C-alpha positions as CSV (number, residue, x, y, z in Angstrom):
1,X,-34.5,22.0,-31.6
2,X,-32.1,22.7,-34.7
3,X,-32.5,21.2,-38.2
4,X,-29.9,20.2,-40.5
5,X,-30.4,20.0,-44.6
6,X,-27.3,17.9,-45.7
7,X,-28.1,18.6,-49.5
8,X,-26.6,22.0,-49.9
9,X,-26.5,23.9,-46.7
10,X,-27.0,23.5,-42.8
11,X,-29.5,25.0,-40.9
12,X,-28.4,25.8,-37.3
13,X,-30.0,27.1,-34.2
14,X,-28.5,27.7,-30.5
15,X,-28.2,24.6,-28.7
16,X,-29.0,24.3,-24.3
17,X,-26.7,21.7,-23.7
18,X,-23.9,19.5,-24.8
19,X,-23.4,16.0,-23.6
20,X,-21.8,14.2,-26.5
21,X,-19.9,10.5,-27.0
22,X,-18.7,9.9,-30.5
23,X,-16.2,8.8,-33.0
24,X,-15.1,10.7,-35.6
25,X,-14.2,9.4,-39.2
26,X,-10.7,8.3,-40.1
27,X,-7.8,10.6,-40.2
28,X,-7.5,12.2,-43.6
29,X,-3.8,12.4,-43.9
30,X,-3.3,9.0,-42.8
31,X,-5.6,7.7,-45.2
32,X,-3.7,9.4,-48.4
33,X,-1.0,7.7,-47.1
34,X,-2.3,4.4,-46.4
35,X,-3.6,4.1,-50.1
36,X,-0.1,5.1,-51.3
37,X,2.2,3.3,-49.2
38,X,-0.2,0.1,-49.3
39,X,-0.3,0.2,-53.1
40,X,3.7,0.5,-53.5
41,X,4.0,-2.3,-51.0
42,X,4.7,-6.1,-51.4
43,X,1.8,-8.4,-50.6
44,X,-1.8,-7.3,-49.5
45,X,-2.4,-5.0,-47.0
46,X,-5.4,-4.7,-44.5
47,X,-6.3,-1.3,-44.1
48,X,-9.3,-0.4,-41.6
49,X,-10.6,3.4,-40.5
50,X,-10.1,4.5,-44.3
51,X,-11.5,8.0,-44.5
52,X,-14.2,7.7,-47.3
53,X,-14.3,11.3,-48.2
54,X,-14.0,12.8,-51.8
55,X,-10.6,13.8,-51.2
56,X,-9.2,10.3,-50.0
57,X,-11.3,8.1,-52.5
58,X,-9.7,10.1,-55.4
59,X,-6.3,9.2,-54.2
60,X,-7.4,5.7,-53.8
61,X,-8.8,5.9,-57.0
62,X,-5.4,7.4,-58.4
63,X,-3.8,4.0,-57.2
64,X,-6.3,1.7,-58.9
65,X,-5.8,3.4,-62.1
66,X,-2.6,2.6,-62.1
67,X,-2.9,-0.9,-61.5
68,X,-3.3,-1.4,-58.0
69,X,-6.1,-3.6,-56.8
70,X,-8.5,-3.1,-53.9
71,X,-11.2,-5.1,-52.2
72,X,-13.7,-3.4,-50.6
73,X,-14.5,-5.0,-47.0
74,X,-16.8,-2.2,-45.3
75,X,-18.1,1.0,-46.8
76,X,-20.1,4.1,-45.9
77,X,-22.9,4.2,-48.0
78,X,-23.1,6.9,-50.6
79,X,-19.6,7.9,-49.6
80,X,-16.8,4.9,-50.0
81,X,-14.9,2.0,-48.5
82,X,-13.9,2.2,-44.6
83,X,-12.2,-1.1,-44.6
84,X,-10.3,-2.8,-47.7
85,X,-7.6,-5.0,-48.8
86,X,-4.9,-3.7,-51.1
87,X,-2.9,-5.8,-53.2
88,X,0.5,-3.8,-53.7
89,X,2.5,-3.6,-56.6
90,X,5.9,-3.7,-55.0
91,X,7.1,0.0,-56.4
92,X,6.0,-0.7,-60.2
93,X,2.8,0.9,-61.1
94,X,1.3,0.7,-64.5
95,X,0.3,3.6,-66.6
96,X,-3.1,5.2,-66.2
97,X,-5.3,5.0,-69.1
98,X,-6.5,8.8,-68.6
99,X,-5.4,12.0,-66.6
100,X,-5.9,11.4,-62.7
101,X,-8.1,13.7,-60.8
102,X,-7.6,14.9,-57.5
103,X,-10.7,16.6,-57.1
104,X,-9.7,18.9,-54.1
105,X,-6.9,17.5,-52.6
106,X,-4.0,19.5,-52.3
107,X,-2.4,16.6,-50.1
108,X,-3.3,14.1,-52.8
109,X,-1.7,15.9,-55.5
110,X,1.6,16.8,-54.1
111,X,2.2,13.3,-52.7
112,X,1.2,11.7,-55.9
113,X,3.3,14.0,-57.8
114,X,6.4,12.8,-55.3
115,X,5.2,9.0,-55.9
116,X,4.8,9.5,-59.8
117,X,8.3,11.1,-60.1
118,X,9.6,7.9,-60.0
119,X,7.8,5.9,-62.5
120,X,8.7,5.2,-65.9
121,X,5.9,6.4,-67.6
122,X,4.0,10.0,-68.1
123,X,1.2,10.8,-65.6
124,X,-1.0,13.8,-65.5
125,X,-2.9,15.1,-62.5
126,X,-5.5,17.7,-62.6
127,X,-8.0,18.9,-60.0
128,X,-11.0,20.9,-59.9
129,X,-10.8,24.9,-59.8
130,X,-9.8,25.5,-56.1
131,X,-7.0,23.1,-56.4
132,X,-5.8,24.5,-59.6
133,X,-5.3,27.9,-57.9
134,X,-3.1,26.3,-55.2
135,X,0.7,26.6,-55.5
136,X,2.4,23.7,-57.0
137,X,5.8,25.4,-57.3
138,X,6.9,24.3,-53.4
139,X,7.0,20.3,-54.7
140,X,8.0,21.1,-58.4
141,X,11.5,22.5,-57.2
142,X,12.7,20.0,-54.9
143,X,11.6,17.4,-57.4
144,X,13.1,18.7,-60.3
145,X,16.2,18.9,-58.7
146,X,15.9,15.2,-57.7
147,X,15.7,14.6,-61.5
148,X,11.9,14.9,-62.1
149,X,10.5,16.5,-65.2
150,X,7.1,18.2,-64.0
151,X,5.3,20.8,-65.7
152,X,2.7,23.0,-64.4
153,X,-0.1,23.5,-67.0
154,X,-2.6,25.5,-65.5
155,X,-3.8,29.0,-66.2
156,X,-1.9,30.2,-63.0
157,X,1.8,30.5,-62.9
158,X,2.9,27.0,-60.9
159,X,-0.3,25.5,-60.8
160,X,-2.1,22.2,-61.7
161,X,-2.7,20.5,-63.8
162,X,0.8,18.6,-63.8
163,X,2.5,16.5,-66.2
164,X,4.9,14.2,-64.7
165,X,7.3,12.5,-67.5
166,X,9.9,9.8,-66.5
167,X,13.3,11.2,-65.6
168,X,16.3,9.5,-63.4
169,X,16.0,10.3,-59.8
170,X,19.0,11.4,-57.7
171,X,18.9,11.6,-54.1
172,X,19.3,15.3,-52.7
173,X,19.3,17.3,-49.4
174,X,16.7,19.7,-49.3
175,X,16.3,22.5,-46.6
176,X,12.5,23.4,-46.7
177,X,12.1,27.1,-47.1
178,X,8.9,26.7,-44.8
179,X,7.2,23.9,-42.5
180,X,5.2,21.9,-45.1
181,X,4.8,18.1,-44.3
182,X,3.4,17.9,-47.7
183,X,6.5,19.1,-49.6
184,X,8.6,16.6,-47.0
185,X,6.5,14.0,-47.7
186,X,6.6,14.5,-51.7
187,X,10.5,14.4,-51.3
188,X,10.7,11.2,-49.2
189,X,8.5,9.6,-51.6
190,X,10.6,10.4,-54.6
191,X,13.5,9.2,-52.7
192,X,11.9,5.6,-52.2
193,X,13.1,5.4,-56.3
194,X,16.4,6.6,-55.9
195,X,19.7,5.0,-55.0
196,X,21.3,6.4,-52.1
197,X,20.1,8.8,-49.0
198,X,17.3,11.5,-49.5
199,X,17.4,13.9,-46.6
200,X,14.7,16.9,-45.9
201,X,15.7,19.8,-43.4
202,X,12.9,21.3,-41.6
203,X,12.6,24.8,-40.4
204,X,9.9,23.5,-37.7
205,X,8.4,20.3,-36.9
206,X,5.6,19.4,-38.9
207,X,3.3,16.3,-39.4
208,X,5.3,13.2,-39.2
209,X,2.3,10.8,-40.9
210,X,4.8,9.8,-43.4
211,X,7.7,8.8,-41.5
212,X,5.7,6.7,-39.1
213,X,3.9,5.1,-41.8
214,X,6.9,4.2,-43.5
215,X,8.3,2.6,-40.5
216,X,5.1,0.7,-39.9
217,X,5.2,-1.0,-43.5
218,X,8.8,-1.9,-42.9
219,X,11.0,1.4,-44.6
220,X,13.4,2.6,-42.2
221,X,13.4,6.2,-41.8
222,X,16.2,8.3,-39.8
223,X,15.5,11.3,-37.8
224,X,18.1,13.4,-35.6
225,X,17.4,14.2,-32.2
226,X,15.8,17.5,-33.3
227,X,13.2,15.9,-35.3
228,X,14.1,18.2,-37.9
229,X,16.4,16.3,-40.0
230,X,14.9,13.3,-41.8
231,X,17.0,10.6,-43.8
232,X,15.8,7.8,-46.1
233,X,17.7,5.3,-48.0
234,X,16.6,4.8,-51.2
235,X,15.4,1.0,-52.9
236,X,13.5,-0.1,-49.9
237,X,10.2,-1.8,-50.5
238,X,7.4,-1.1,-48.0
239,X,5.8,-4.8,-46.9
240,X,2.5,-5.1,-46.5
241,X,0.5,-5.1,-43.0
242,X,-2.5,-4.6,-41.4
243,X,-2.9,-0.8,-40.6
244,X,-5.8,0.8,-38.6
245,X,-6.5,4.5,-39.5
246,X,-7.5,6.3,-36.2
247,X,-10.2,9.0,-36.0
248,X,-9.2,12.7,-37.5
249,X,-8.3,14.9,-34.5
250,X,-8.7,18.0,-37.5
251,X,-12.6,16.7,-37.7
252,X,-12.8,16.1,-33.8
253,X,-11.5,19.7,-33.2
254,X,-15.0,21.1,-34.3
255,X,-16.7,19.2,-31.3
256,X,-13.6,20.1,-29.0
257,X,-14.4,23.7,-29.7
258,X,-18.2,23.3,-29.4
259,X,-17.9,21.6,-26.0
260,X,-14.9,23.9,-24.9
261,X,-16.8,27.0,-24.9
262,X,-19.7,25.6,-23.1
263,X,-19.5,25.9,-19.6
264,X,-20.7,22.3,-18.1
265,X,-20.7,20.9,-21.5
266,X,-19.0,17.4,-21.9
267,X,-17.6,15.7,-24.9
268,X,-15.7,12.3,-25.1
269,X,-14.0,11.1,-28.6
270,X,-12.9,7.8,-28.8
271,X,-10.2,6.2,-31.3
272,X,-8.7,9.4,-32.1
273,X,-5.6,10.2,-33.6
274,X,-3.0,11.5,-30.5
275,X,-0.1,12.2,-32.9
276,X,2.1,14.9,-30.8
277,X,2.4,16.6,-34.3
278,X,-1.3,17.4,-34.5
279,X,-2.6,17.8,-31.1
280,X,-1.8,21.9,-30.9
281,X,-5.8,22.0,-30.6
282,X,-5.8,20.5,-27.6
283,X,-3.1,22.6,-26.0
284,X,-4.6,26.2,-27.2
285,X,-8.0,24.9,-25.9
286,X,-6.8,24.0,-22.5
287,X,-4.9,27.0,-22.4
288,X,-8.2,29.0,-22.9
289,X,-9.5,27.3,-20.0
290,X,-11.4,23.9,-20.9
291,X,-10.6,20.9,-19.2
292,X,-8.8,18.2,-21.8
293,X,-8.1,14.8,-20.5
294,X,-6.1,12.6,-23.0
295,X,-6.3,8.8,-22.3
296,X,-3.8,7.1,-24.7
297,X,-4.5,3.5,-26.1
298,X,-1.8,1.2,-24.9
299,X,-1.6,-1.2,-27.9
300,X,-0.2,1.6,-30.1
301,X,1.7,0.1,-33.5
302,X,2.7,3.3,-35.6
303,X,0.4,5.5,-35.1
304,X,-0.5,7.2,-31.3
305,X,-4.5,7.3,-30.3
306,X,-6.8,7.3,-27.6
307,X,-9.6,8.8,-26.2
308,X,-10.3,12.5,-25.2
309,X,-12.4,14.1,-22.9
310,X,-13.4,17.7,-22.6
311,X,-14.9,19.7,-20.1
312,X,-16.5,23.0,-21.2
313,X,-15.4,26.4,-19.2
314,X,-15.6,30.3,-19.8
315,X,-12.9,30.7,-22.1
316,X,-10.3,33.3,-22.2
317,X,-8.2,34.7,-25.5
318,X,-4.7,33.9,-26.1
319,X,-2.2,34.0,-28.6
320,X,-1.4,31.3,-30.8
321,X,2.6,30.7,-30.6
322,X,4.5,30.8,-33.9
323,X,6.0,27.1,-33.5
324,X,2.4,25.9,-33.2
325,X,0.9,27.4,-36.4
326,X,2.5,24.6,-38.5
327,X,0.6,21.9,-36.6
328,X,-2.6,24.0,-36.1
329,X,-3.2,25.2,-39.5
330,X,-6.3,23.2,-40.2
331,X,-7.9,24.3,-36.8
332,X,-7.2,28.1,-37.0
333,X,-11.0,28.7,-38.6
334,X,-12.9,26.7,-35.7
335,X,-10.4,28.2,-32.9
336,X,-11.0,32.0,-34.3
337,X,-14.9,30.5,-33.3
338,X,-13.8,29.7,-30.0
339,X,-11.6,32.9,-29.9
340,X,-15.0,35.0,-30.6
341,X,-16.6,32.9,-28.1
342,X,-13.7,33.7,-25.4
343,X,-13.3,36.6,-23.1
344,X,-10.1,38.9,-24.1
345,X,-8.0,39.0,-27.2
346,X,-6.9,36.0,-29.2
347,X,-4.0,36.9,-31.9
348,X,-3.3,34.5,-34.6
349,X,-0.3,35.6,-36.8
350,X,2.7,33.9,-38.7
351,X,-0.6,31.9,-40.5
352,X,0.3,33.1,-44.3
353,X,-0.3,29.8,-45.3
354,X,-3.9,30.0,-44.6
355,X,-4.0,32.2,-47.7
356,X,-3.4,29.7,-50.0
357,X,-5.6,26.9,-48.6
358,X,-9.1,25.7,-50.3
359,X,-9.8,29.4,-49.9
360,X,-8.1,32.3,-48.4
361,X,-9.0,31.1,-45.0
362,X,-8.0,34.7,-43.3
363,X,-10.1,36.0,-45.5
364,X,-13.3,33.6,-45.1
365,X,-13.0,33.4,-41.5
366,X,-13.0,37.2,-41.1
367,X,-15.7,37.8,-43.4
368,X,-17.9,35.0,-41.7
369,X,-17.1,36.1,-38.1
370,X,-17.9,39.8,-38.9
371,X,-21.5,38.6,-40.6
372,X,-21.7,37.2,-37.1
373,X,-21.0,40.3,-35.0
374,X,-17.5,39.3,-33.6
375,X,-14.9,42.2,-33.5
376,X,-12.0,41.1,-36.0
377,X,-9.0,42.7,-37.3
378,X,-7.3,41.3,-40.3
379,X,-3.6,40.9,-41.1
380,X,-1.7,39.7,-43.9
381,X,-0.7,36.8,-41.9
382,X,-3.6,36.2,-39.7
383,X,-6.2,38.0,-37.5
384,X,-6.7,39.5,-33.9
385,X,-10.5,38.9,-32.4
386,X,-11.8,40.5,-29.7
387,X,-14.1,38.1,-27.8
388,X,-17.2,38.3,-25.8
389,X,-19.7,39.5,-27.9
390,X,-22.7,37.7,-28.2
391,X,-22.7,36.2,-31.8
392,X,-25.8,36.7,-33.7
393,X,-27.5,34.3,-36.3
394,X,-26.4,34.9,-39.8
395,X,-26.4,33.6,-43.3
396,X,-23.0,32.9,-44.5
397,X,-21.4,31.0,-47.2
398,X,-18.9,28.1,-46.9
399,X,-16.9,29.4,-50.1
400,X,-16.3,26.1,-51.1
401,X,-14.3,25.2,-48.1
402,X,-15.3,22.3,-46.1
403,X,-13.5,23.4,-42.7
404,X,-14.9,26.9,-43.4
405,X,-18.5,25.3,-43.6
406,X,-18.0,23.2,-40.3
407,X,-16.3,25.8,-38.3
408,X,-19.5,28.2,-38.8
409,X,-21.9,25.3,-38.2
410,X,-20.2,25.3,-35.0
411,X,-20.8,29.0,-34.5
412,X,-24.0,28.8,-35.1
413,X,-24.7,26.3,-32.0
414,X,-24.0,29.5,-29.7
415,X,-25.6,32.2,-31.7
416,X,-28.3,34.4,-30.9
417,X,-31.2,33.1,-33.5
418,X,-30.9,30.9,-36.5
419,X,-27.8,30.6,-38.7
420,X,-27.8,29.5,-42.4
421,X,-24.5,28.0,-43.9
422,X,-24.6,27.7,-47.7
423,X,-22.9,25.4,-50.1
424,X,-21.9,22.6,-47.7
425,X,-21.5,19.9,-50.5
426,X,-17.7,20.7,-50.0
427,X,-17.8,18.9,-46.4
428,X,-17.6,15.6,-48.3
429,X,-14.1,16.3,-49.1
430,X,-12.9,15.6,-45.5
431,X,-15.7,14.6,-43.0
432,X,-18.6,12.4,-44.5
433,X,-21.1,11.8,-41.8
434,X,-20.7,15.4,-40.4
435,X,-24.3,16.1,-41.0
436,X,-25.4,13.4,-39.0
437,X,-23.6,14.1,-36.3
438,X,-24.4,17.7,-36.8
439,X,-28.0,16.8,-36.6
440,X,-27.8,14.6,-33.4
441,X,-26.2,17.7,-31.5
442,X,-28.9,19.8,-32.6
443,X,-31.1,17.3,-31.1
444,X,-29.2,17.6,-28.2
445,X,-28.9,13.8,-28.1
446,X,-26.7,12.0,-25.6
447,X,-27.1,8.4,-26.6
448,X,-23.8,7.0,-28.4
449,X,-25.5,5.2,-30.8
450,X,-27.2,8.2,-31.9
451,X,-23.8,9.2,-33.6
452,X,-22.8,6.1,-35.0
453,X,-22.5,6.3,-38.6
454,X,-24.3,3.5,-40.9
455,X,-21.3,1.2,-42.1
456,X,-22.1,-2.0,-44.1
457,X,-20.7,-4.8,-46.3
458,X,-20.9,-3.9,-49.9
459,X,-23.9,-4.9,-51.7
460,X,-22.6,-7.6,-54.4
């Protein structure tokens, strides 16, 4: 049996069987956007399935600091709200009394920059040490072209803190230099405050949560037949509505790999997001030999979701396709674990964006794979993994990166001997309750009740 210490590290030992049914917490990308768009809307929105991670709670706190009222209906104790009513401000926020803390979230900071660029007051956004080293020039440039006045005040050029001062915004047509849903979304959010049509042209398809959520909240968005050209008429005001955030497929990915790489294993994940710009992880795992059954829900309003069922197999290596990378970027660390467990070679290239995530995820993934005895070659834009060697238990650092911590907790389930993953507090930024689910997996629990997270109405 395996043990899990949730305070500062995970202790993981290999398991023999895996027969699991669960729901993962709400989608992180959608939760950020739901807090922002509901806060800009006219009327009161009810949001359920909200992810109570540190990142999303920080974004909700940013909106509250600017006058948005929120009544919590249900919460995950020690983390935050999962259901709430948000009273929108009809596009007109109030100035925050203090700088706004974005924590560890690049999504939160970049999207909030677009939102605050359209306000008539100054705002300062800051984050932790990791976020303060991540590039913000990619949103400062297009927002500046629109008339936003943004200063990067960080010790590293083009990095946070960001000071956003009032400016008259004008619509632009912006060609993204790289495929980035965050940059696209920042420009579209700023475009709400312009008179005229804002246009974004992508080099490849990226997550379309912003476009879908705009439509769900009554904001019309145009998309051409390729899906690469998006247009937005400014001056529209979102309309309040009820919105359910489905489970995060990036969180589900850890359990997908845990099942897929174990012949005879079975996994069912319910009410999980099935947005086609996010399901490349399922395509890759299928190519490697696992069986993946998708059961889309029939009552979709806005975001596709449903149930997935995974049956494990002896996996084979694969090449990740260049066009898959933008929609697979968060799942690459755990896919690299799957590659180490597969027979043959897996090539991951065109993924230079991994270098500027919460950590340099190329370097941190390679370091931990080698610590477990995997054969891996590092490239500037990715890695090549020759799988099939038995993994050995090891002590590894998360390097403060939530996806590295969780990916190598999964690797530990397959290792020959115990593993310890250090500095796992970072997991709170994206997957509250991961330790609970990991502990149940380590017990080889099979009852769905063993995996339920203890949400409750807030105490008076």
